C-alpha positions as CSV (number, residue, x, y, z in Angstrom):
1,M,38.1,-16.8,-23.4
2,N,34.7,-15.2,-23.7
3,L,33.9,-13.0,-20.6
4,I,30.7,-11.5,-22.0
5,H,27.5,-12.9,-20.5
6,E,24.0,-12.4,-21.6
7,Y,22.2,-10.0,-19.3
8,T,19.1,-12.0,-18.3
9,Q,21.2,-15.0,-17.3
10,N,22.9,-12.9,-14.7
11,A,20.2,-10.4,-13.7
12,N,17.0,-12.5,-13.7
13,P,17.4,-15.4,-11.3
14,Y,14.9,-18.2,-11.5
15,M,11.8,-17.6,-9.4
16,T,8.7,-19.7,-8.9
17,P,6.0,-18.7,-11.4
18,V,3.4,-16.4,-9.9
19,P,-0.2,-17.4,-11.0
20,P,-2.7,-14.5,-11.4
21,D,-4.5,-13.6,-8.3
22,V,-7.1,-11.0,-7.4
23,F,-7.1,-8.9,-4.2
24,P,-10.5,-7.1,-4.1
25,P,-11.1,-3.9,-2.2
26,T,-13.3,-5.7,0.2
27,L,-10.1,-6.8,1.9
28,Y,-9.8,-3.3,3.3
29,E,-13.3,-2.0,2.9
30,D,-14.5,-4.5,5.5
31,C,-11.9,-3.5,8.1
32,S,-13.1,-1.4,11.0
33,I,-9.6,-0.8,12.4
34,S,-6.4,0.7,11.2
35,T,-4.3,-2.3,10.0
36,I,-1.9,-3.7,7.5
37,I,-3.4,-6.4,5.3
38,P,-0.6,-8.6,3.7
39,L,-1.4,-10.0,0.3
40,D,0.3,-13.2,1.2
41,T,0.2,-16.0,-1.4
42,R,3.0,-18.2,0.2
43,L,0.9,-21.3,0.0
44,T,0.5,-20.9,-3.8
45,L,4.1,-19.9,-4.2
46,N,5.3,-22.7,-1.9
47,T,7.6,-20.3,0.1
48,D,8.3,-20.5,3.8
49,Y,8.0,-16.7,4.2
50,P,5.2,-14.2,3.6
51,A,5.2,-13.3,-0.1
52,T,3.0,-12.0,-2.9
53,A,5.7,-12.9,-5.5
54,P,8.9,-14.7,-4.7
55,N,10.8,-11.4,-4.3
56,L,8.3,-9.1,-2.7
57,L,5.4,-8.7,-0.3
58,A,2.5,-6.4,-1.2
59,N,0.1,-5.1,1.4
60,F,-3.0,-2.9,1.7
61,I,-2.9,-0.5,4.6
62,K,-6.1,1.0,6.0
63,I,-5.7,3.9,8.4
64,L,-8.7,5.5,10.2
65,P,-8.8,9.3,10.7
66,Q,-6.4,10.6,13.4
67,E,-4.7,7.2,13.7
68,S,-1.3,5.9,12.6
69,V,0.3,2.7,11.5
70,E,3.9,1.7,11.7
71,C,5.3,0.0,8.6
72,S,8.4,-1.9,9.9
73,A,10.0,-4.7,7.9
74,Q,13.5,-5.9,7.5
75,C,13.6,-5.1,3.8
76,T,15.6,-3.4,1.1
77,S,13.1,-0.6,0.5
78,H,9.4,0.4,0.9
79,L,7.2,1.7,-1.9
80,F,3.9,3.3,-1.0
81,Y,1.1,4.4,-3.4
82,V,-1.8,6.4,-1.9
83,I,-5.1,5.0,-3.2
84,Q,-7.3,7.4,-1.1
85,G,-7.0,9.8,1.8
86,S,-4.3,12.1,3.0
87,G,-1.8,12.2,5.9
88,L,1.8,12.5,7.1
89,M,4.7,10.1,6.5
90,T,7.6,10.2,9.0
91,T,10.8,8.3,9.4
92,R,13.8,8.9,11.6
93,N,15.1,11.6,9.2
94,E,12.2,12.7,6.9
95,S,8.6,13.9,7.0
96,Y,6.2,14.4,4.1
97,D,2.5,15.2,3.7
98,W,0.8,12.8,1.3
99,E,-2.5,12.6,-0.5
100,E,-4.3,10.5,-3.0
101,G,-2.2,9.7,-6.1
102,D,1.2,10.2,-4.3
103,L,3.9,7.6,-4.6
104,F,6.9,7.5,-2.2
105,V,9.9,5.2,-1.7
106,C,11.8,4.9,1.6
107,P,14.9,3.0,2.6
108,G,14.1,-0.4,4.2
109,N,16.4,0.2,7.2
110,D,14.0,2.6,8.9
111,P,10.4,2.1,10.1
112,V,7.9,4.3,8.4
113,F,5.0,5.9,10.3
114,L,1.9,6.8,8.4
115,F,-0.6,9.2,10.0
116,C,-4.1,9.6,8.5
117,K,-5.6,13.1,8.6
118,D,-9.4,13.4,8.1
119,K,-10.9,10.4,6.2
120,D,-10.1,6.8,5.9
121,S,-6.8,6.3,4.0
122,I,-6.0,3.3,1.8
123,I,-2.4,2.7,0.8
124,Y,-0.7,0.1,-1.3
125,W,2.7,-0.9,0.2
126,V,5.3,-3.1,-1.4
127,C,8.6,-4.2,0.2
128,A,11.3,-6.8,-0.6
129,P,11.7,-8.5,2.7
130,L,15.2,-9.7,3.7
131,T,13.7,-13.1,4.5
132,I,13.8,-13.8,0.8
133,P,16.8,-16.0,0.0
134,G,19.6,-13.9,-1.6
135,C,18.5,-10.5,-0.2
136,S,20.7,-8.4,1.9
137,T,20.4,-4.9,3.4
138,C,21.9,-1.9,1.8
139,N,24.4,0.4,3.5
140,G,22.0,3.3,3.7
141,E,22.5,4.5,0.1
142,I,18.8,4.4,-0.7
143,H,17.2,7.8,-0.2
144,H,13.6,8.9,0.1
145,D,11.9,9.8,-3.2
146,F,8.5,11.4,-3.1
147,F,6.3,12.0,-6.2
148,Q,3.3,14.2,-5.6
149,E,0.8,13.7,-8.4
150,R,-0.6,17.3,-8.0
151,N,2.9,18.9,-8.3
152,S,4.5,16.6,-10.9
153,C,5.3,17.4,-14.5
154,I,5.3,13.6,-15.1
155,N,2.1,11.6,-15.3
156,I,2.2,8.9,-12.7
157,S,0.7,6.1,-14.7
158,W,-0.3,4.0,-11.7
159,R,-4.1,4.2,-11.5
160,F,-6.3,2.3,-9.2
161,E,-9.9,1.9,-10.5
162,M,-10.7,0.7,-6.9
163,T,-12.0,-2.5,-8.2
164,R,-9.1,-4.9,-8.0
165,I,-5.4,-5.5,-8.1
166,I,-4.1,-8.3,-10.3
167,M,-0.7,-9.8,-9.7
168,I,0.9,-11.2,-12.9
169,G,4.3,-12.6,-13.0
170,I,6.7,-11.0,-10.6
171,G,5.3,-7.5,-11.2
172,S,2.0,-5.9,-10.6
173,V,-0.6,-4.9,-13.1
174,F,-3.3,-2.5,-11.8
175,S,-6.6,-2.6,-13.7
């Protein structure tokens, strides 16, 4: 009896194909308030939940100076990439200063509060909502990770040219 299974048959469940889409900076540049802008393509994906790809929801966040936004979603984890600006991220247990180029990941079981310091901040936020079929919450084993571009010996290869974000497949390509 053969008990060995090919990896992709077990780890890559079938998902609806994701056609390329463009989310221009005008989505946040034209906003005059602090807000979360979901990059929701559920009509194209034919899902009954907000989604950018079948297994995630991406968002732009615009925060005006001296204002804050609460990022609260029933999700497995949050990933944030700071496109521009600086501020403070707080959760129930952690607090970090952030600035342009920083990348941070937080457990999905806590709301994340983002405070903007002195100029408009733009953040790219990705989460895997638990409304997606087959997702379940973790038991708190996900911990905060914070990568500061200015203090890192690794080169964070995520670069926004501030012209567009293109979604290809189930992952993101930034160009």
